[in-house]
C-alpha positions in Angstrom: -156.3 -80.7 94.6 -153.4 -80.6 92.0 -152.5 -77.1 93.3 -152.2 -78.5 96.9 -150.0 -81.3 95.6 -147.8 -78.9 93.7 -147.4 -76.9 96.9 -146.4 -80.0 98.9 -143.8 -80.9 96.3 -142.4 -77.4 96.4 -142.2 -77.4 100.2 -140.6 -80.8 100.1 -138.0 -79.6 97.7 -137.1 -76.7 99.9 -137.2 -78.6 103.2 -136.2 -82.2 102.6 -132.6 -81.7 103.6 -133.7 -80.4 107.0 -136.0 -83.4 107.4 -133.2 -85.8 106.5 -130.9 -84.2 109.0 -133.5 -84.8 111.7 -133.6 -88.4 110.8 -129.8 -88.6 110.7 -129.6 -87.0 114.1 -132.4 -88.9 116.0 -133.4 -92.0 114.1 -130.7 -93.6 112.0 -127.4 -92.5 110.4 -127.9 -91.7 106.7 -125.6 -91.8 103.7 -125.3 -90.0 100.4 -127.6 -92.5 98.7 -130.5 -91.5 101.0 -130.2 -87.8 100.0 -130.2 -88.9 96.3 -133.2 -91.1 96.8 -135.1 -88.3 98.6 -134.3 -85.9 95.7 -135.4 -88.5 93.2 -138.7 -88.8 95.1 -139.2 -85.0 94.9 -138.6 -85.1 91.2 -140.9 -88.1 90.7 -143.7 -86.3 92.6 -143.2 -83.3 90.4 -143.1 -85.3 87.2 -146.3 -87.2 88.1 -148.2 -83.9 88.6 -146.8 -82.4 85.4 -147.7 -85.4 83.3 -151.3 -85.4 84.8 -151.7 -81.7 84.1 -149.7 -81.4 80.9 -151.0 -79.0 78.2 -149.6 -77.5 74.9 -148.2 -74.4 76.7 -145.7 -76.7 78.4 -144.1 -78.0 75.2 -141.2 -75.5 75.1 -140.1 -76.6 78.6 -140.5 -80.2 77.7 -138.2 -79.6 74.8 -135.7 -77.8 77.1 -135.8 -80.9 79.4 -135.1 -83.2 76.5 -132.2 -80.9 75.4 -130.7 -80.9 78.9 -130.8 -84.7 79.1 -129.3 -85.1 75.6 -126.6 -82.5 76.2 -125.8 -84.2 79.5 -125.3 -87.5 77.7 -123.1 -85.9 75.0 -121.0 -84.2 77.7 -120.7 -87.6 79.5 -119.6 -89.3 76.2 -116.9 -86.6 75.7 -115.7 -87.1 79.3 -116.0 -90.9 79.2 -117.9 -90.7 82.4 -121.6 -90.4 83.2 -122.2 -87.9 86.0 -126.0 -87.6 86.6 -125.3 -84.7 89.0 -124.5 -82.4 86.0 -127.9 -83.2 84.4 -129.7 -82.8 87.7 -128.1 -79.5 88.4 -130.0 -77.8 85.5 -132.9 -80.2 85.2 -134.4 -78.3 88.2 -135.1 -75.4 85.9 -137.6 -76.9 83.4 -139.0 -79.4 85.9 -140.0 -76.8 88.5 -141.1 -74.3 85.8 -143.4 -77.0 84.6 -144.5 -77.8 88.2 -145.2 -74.1 88.7 -147.4 -74.1 85.6 -149.6 -76.7 87.3 -150.3 -74.4 90.3 -153.7 -72.8 89.8 -154.3 -70.1 92.3 -155.1 -66.4 92.1 -152.0 -65.6 94.2 -148.8 -67.2 95.3 -149.2 -65.9 98.9 -150.1 -69.2 100.6 -147.0 -71.3 99.6 -144.8 -68.2 100.1 -146.3 -67.6 103.6 -145.9 -71.3 104.6 -142.2 -71.4 103.5 -141.4 -68.0 105.0 -143.0 -69.0 108.3 -141.1 -72.3 108.6 -137.8 -70.7 107.7 -138.4 -67.7 110.0 -139.4 -69.8 113.1 -136.5 -72.2 112.7 -134.2 -69.2 112.4 -135.7 -67.7 115.6 -135.0 -70.9 117.4 -131.4 -70.8 116.1 -131.0 -67.3 117.6 -132.7 -67.9 120.9 -131.0 -71.3 121.5 -128.1 -72.1 119.2 -127.4 -75.2 121.3 -131.0 -76.5 120.8 -130.7 -75.9 117.1 -127.4 -77.7 116.9 -128.7 -80.6 118.9 -131.9 -80.8 116.8 -130.3 -80.9 113.4 -126.6 -81.9 114.1 -125.6 -80.3 110.9 -121.9 -81.2 111.1 -122.8 -84.9 111.5 -125.3 -84.8 108.7 -122.9 -83.3 106.2 -120.1 -85.6 107.2 -122.4 -88.6 106.8 -124.0 -87.6 103.5 -121.5 -85.5 101.7 -117.7 -85.5 101.1 -117.1 -83.3 104.1 -114.7 -84.2 106.9 -115.0 -82.9 110.4 -111.6 -81.4 110.1 -112.8 -79.1 107.3 -115.1 -77.2 109.7 -113.8 -73.9 111.0 -114.9 -74.7 114.5 -114.6 -78.3 115.5 -116.4 -77.6 118.8 -119.5 -76.5 116.9 -122.1 -78.8 115.3 -123.1 -76.1 112.8 -122.1 -75.8 109.2 -118.5 -74.9 108.5 -119.2 -71.3 107.4 -121.6 -70.6 110.3 -118.7 -69.7 112.5 -116.2 -68.4 109.9 -113.2 -66.4 111.1 -113.4 -62.6 110.9 -116.1 -60.1 111.6 -119.7 -60.4 110.5 -120.9 -58.2 107.6 -123.7 -57.1 109.9 -121.5 -56.4 112.9 -124.2 -54.9 115.1 -125.4 -58.4 116.0 -123.3 -61.1 117.7 -125.1 -64.2 116.4 -123.3 -66.8 114.3 -124.4 -66.9 110.7 -127.9 -68.4 110.6 -128.9 -71.3 108.4 -132.5 -72.2 109.4 -133.8 -75.2 107.5 -131.2 -74.8 104.8 -128.5 -75.9 107.3 -125.9 -73.6 105.8 -125.9 -69.8 105.5 -125.3 -69.3 101.8 -128.7 -70.9 100.8 -130.5 -68.8 103.5 -128.9 -65.7 101.9 -130.0 -66.8 98.5 -133.5 -67.4 99.8 -133.6 -63.8 101.1 -132.9 -62.5 97.6 -135.7 -64.6 96.2 -138.0 -63.6 99.0 -137.3 -59.9 98.3 -138.1 -60.4 94.6 -141.3 -62.2 95.5 -142.3 -59.4 97.8 -141.9 -56.9 95.0 -143.8 -59.0 92.5 -146.6 -60.1 94.8 -146.9 -56.7 96.7 -150.4 -55.9 95.3 -151.7 -59.3 96.4 -150.7 -58.8 100.0 -152.6 -57.2 102.8 -150.8 -54.5 104.9 -150.2 -57.0 107.7 -148.7 -59.5 105.2 -146.5 -56.9 103.7 -145.2 -55.9 107.2 -144.6 -59.6 108.1 -142.8 -60.5 104.9 -140.6 -57.4 104.9 -139.7 -57.7 108.6 -139.1 -61.4 108.6 -136.9 -61.2 105.4 -134.8 -58.4 107.0 -134.3 -60.6 110.0 -133.3 -63.6 107.9 -130.9 -61.4 105.8 -129.2 -60.0 108.9 -129.1 -63.4 110.5 -127.5 -65.1 107.4 -124.9 -62.2 107.2 -125.3 -62.5 103.5 -122.9 -60.0 101.8 -123.7 -61.1 98.3 -127.4 -61.4 99.2 -127.5 -57.8 100.5 -125.7 -56.5 97.4 -128.1 -58.4 95.1 -131.2 -57.2 96.9 -130.0 -53.6 96.7 -129.2 -53.8 93.0 -132.6 -55.4 92.3 -134.4 -52.7 94.3 -132.6 -49.8 92.7 -133.0 -51.4 89.2 -136.7 -52.2 89.4 -138.1 -48.7 88.8 -136.0 -48.4 85.7 -136.4 -51.9 84.3 -140.1 -52.3 84.7 -140.6 -50.4 81.4 -137.9 -52.3 79.5 -138.6 -55.5 77.7 -137.4 -58.5 79.7 -135.7 -59.8 76.5 -132.9 -57.4 77.3 -132.2 -59.5 80.4 -130.4 -62.0 78.2 -127.5 -59.6 78.1 -127.1 -59.4 81.9 -125.0 -62.6 82.2 -122.3 -61.5 79.7 -122.4 -57.9 80.9 -122.0 -58.8 84.6 -119.1 -61.1 83.7 -117.4 -58.3 81.8 -118.0 -55.8 84.6 -116.5 -58.3 87.0 -113.4 -58.7 84.9 -113.0 -55.0 84.8 -113.4 -54.7 88.5 -110.7 -57.4 89.1 -108.4 -55.7 86.6 -108.8 -52.3 88.2 -109.2 -52.9 91.9 -108.1 -56.4 93.0 -104.8 -56.3 94.8 -104.2 -60.1 95.1 -104.7 -60.0 98.9 -107.2 -62.3 100.5 -109.3 -65.0 99.0 -112.4 -65.7 101.1 -114.0 -62.4 100.5 -116.0 -61.0 97.6 -113.1 -59.5 95.8 -111.1 -62.7 96.1 -113.9 -65.0 95.0 -114.6 -62.8 92.0 -110.9 -62.7 91.1 -110.8 -66.5 91.4 -113.8 -66.8 89.1 -112.4 -64.5 86.4 -109.1 -66.2 86.5 -110.7 -69.7 86.2 -112.9 -68.4 83.4 -110.0 -67.1 81.4 -108.3 -70.5 81.6 -111.2 -72.5 80.0 -109.9 -73.9 76.7 -111.8 -75.0 73.7 -112.2 -78.5 75.1 -113.8 -77.1 78.2 -116.1 -74.9 76.2 -117.3 -77.9 74.2 -118.1 -79.7 77.5 -115.4 -82.3 77.0 -113.7 -81.6 80.3 -116.7 -81.8 82.6 -114.7 -83.7 85.2 -112.9 -80.4 85.9 -116.2 -78.8 87.0 -116.0 -80.2 90.6 -112.7 -78.3 91.1 -114.4 -75.0 90.3 -117.3 -75.2 92.9 -116.4 -71.6 94.0 -116.6 -70.3 90.5 -120.3 -70.9 89.5 -120.1 -69.7 86.0 -117.0 -71.9 85.3 -118.8 -74.9 86.8 -121.8 -74.1 84.7 -119.8 -74.0 81.4 -117.6 -77.0 82.1 -120.6 -79.2 83.2 -123.0 -78.1 80.5 -120.8 -76.8 77.7 -121.0 -73.3 76.4 -123.8 -74.3 74.0 -125.8 -75.7 76.9 -125.3 -72.5 79.0 -126.4 -70.3 76.1 -129.5 -72.3 75.2 -130.6 -72.6 78.9 -130.0 -68.9 79.5 -131.8 -67.7 76.3 -134.8 -70.0 77.1 -135.2 -68.5 80.5 -134.9 -64.9 79.3 -136.8 -65.2 75.9 -139.3 -68.0 76.0 -142.2 -66.3 77.8 -144.5 -65.0 75.1 -146.2 -62.2 76.9 -144.6 -59.4 78.9 -147.0 -58.3 81.6 -145.4 -56.2 84.3 -145.1 -58.9 87.0 -143.5 -61.4 84.7 -141.2 -58.8 83.2 -139.9 -57.6 86.5 -139.4 -61.1 87.8 -137.3 -62.1 84.8 -135.2 -58.9 85.1 -134.7 -59.6 88.8 -133.7 -63.2 88.6 -131.5 -62.5 85.6 -129.6 -60.0 87.7 -129.3 -62.2 90.7 -128.2 -65.4 89.0 -125.1 -64.0 87.3 -124.1 -62.3 90.6 -124.5 -65.6 92.4 -122.5 -67.5 89.7 -119.6 -65.1 90.3 -118.8 -66.6 93.8 -120.4 -70.0 94.0 -122.5 -72.7 92.4 -125.2 -72.6 95.1 -127.6 -71.4 92.4 -127.9 -75.1 91.4 -129.1 -76.2 94.8 -132.7 -77.5 94.7 -133.3 -75.9 98.1 -133.7 -72.4 96.6 -133.7 -73.1 92.8 -137.0 -75.0 93.2 -138.7 -71.9 94.5 -137.1 -69.6 91.8 -138.3 -71.7 89.0 -141.7 -72.8 90.5 -142.7 -69.1 90.8 -141.4 -68.5 87.3 -143.7 -71.2 85.9 -146.6 -70.1 88.0 -146.5 -66.4 86.9 -145.7 -67.5 83.3 -148.8 -69.8 83.1 -151.0 -67.3 85.0 -150.7 -64.7 82.4 -151.1 -67.3 79.6 -154.3 -68.5 81.3 -155.6 -64.9 81.6 -155.3 -64.7 77.9 -153.6 -61.4 78.2 -151.2 -60.4 75.4 -148.8 -57.6 76.0 -146.7 -55.6 73.6 -143.3 -54.6 74.9 -143.4 -51.6 72.6 -146.8 -50.2 73.4 -147.6 -51.3 77.0 -147.9 -48.6 79.6 -146.8 -49.5 83.1 -147.5 -47.4 86.1 -144.4 -45.9 87.8 -142.8 -47.7 90.8 -143.7 -46.8 94.3 -141.0 -45.8 96.8 -142.3 -47.7 99.8 -139.7 -48.1 102.5 -137.7 -51.3 101.9 -139.0 -52.7 98.7 -139.5 -49.9 96.2 -142.6 -51.9 95.2 -144.0 -51.5 91.8 -147.7 -50.9 91.3 -148.7 -54.1 89.4 -152.2 -54.9 88.3 -154.0 -57.6 90.1 
């Protein structure tokens, strides 16, 4: 029963914004407080399950939770303003890792299939009848009512879709004429992020899938990726797929280096290739992030200028540092990369993959902190972490032999043990 409840909380975390938009569109107008209350209910449900199912293997993540709360309070004291959002942004990590550790199932296929199907079907509706999708969710009205958006900030005032769904310029995938799809996420960036996570889950769960399931997950993820027109998502997936055969035999502890390495490579890229033309493209976003990163002073590194974080929403790593302090970022990152005690192939590959994706995402936005996709990332992390602890399997990074990766069509799937 606890596993079913854990599934329901995960699905609620991913889908609750879509549910609220339906209420806002067809029942009663909502406000920001209703979104906050809904998220609090999700966290309350997660914490109730975690407390009921707590065991000693969870203590490191409870300590990380305590650290995040205390650091958030210290940052608030330094800024003379308590902003619970900064605590909530990263609290999603330990909370959903802990929730994932309560999920006791032989495979992760069922919740993944449920989420994939919901997202896929809503995206199909969005393609087949954009007007019906817009009338159903009234995305523009929902964000104007519940966020700090104004109708004038939307690219197309005649559309009831999210502001970036009808952005000016050509699509990345120009062979289709759709607007950028959002599905239940209501905005395209989160759908693109979901596609990256789905691709990683396909790789890690490949051996647990039937042939029909493999075909369904690969085909539907490709559809969602093309639909979202995710430039960064496509790049991230390609990097993960190319890297997997090489990284599967390397200790995941090395993943702790990916964040600083990717930031250094980005700085080198901007220095060598950025011409200063354009902003709302990958080069412009990366250049903006590196410029903002270079301007953080000691006060910002100490978390004493958290109020400036909101001005850096397009620079995820800058937002991360300003809102959590450099110490907070380092501790959280090292916990994610180093805390798992065993290094079985599936867990190793998953840590490598998300440790590549997260820094890439932080280069151009702070969407990584959104519970809509972050809950799935960390739930599966907790599930696979606890699964191998429960199996009682101890792996040595130095001596373990891992079978070579397969070269199957899209996913370059690794041959992982059941």
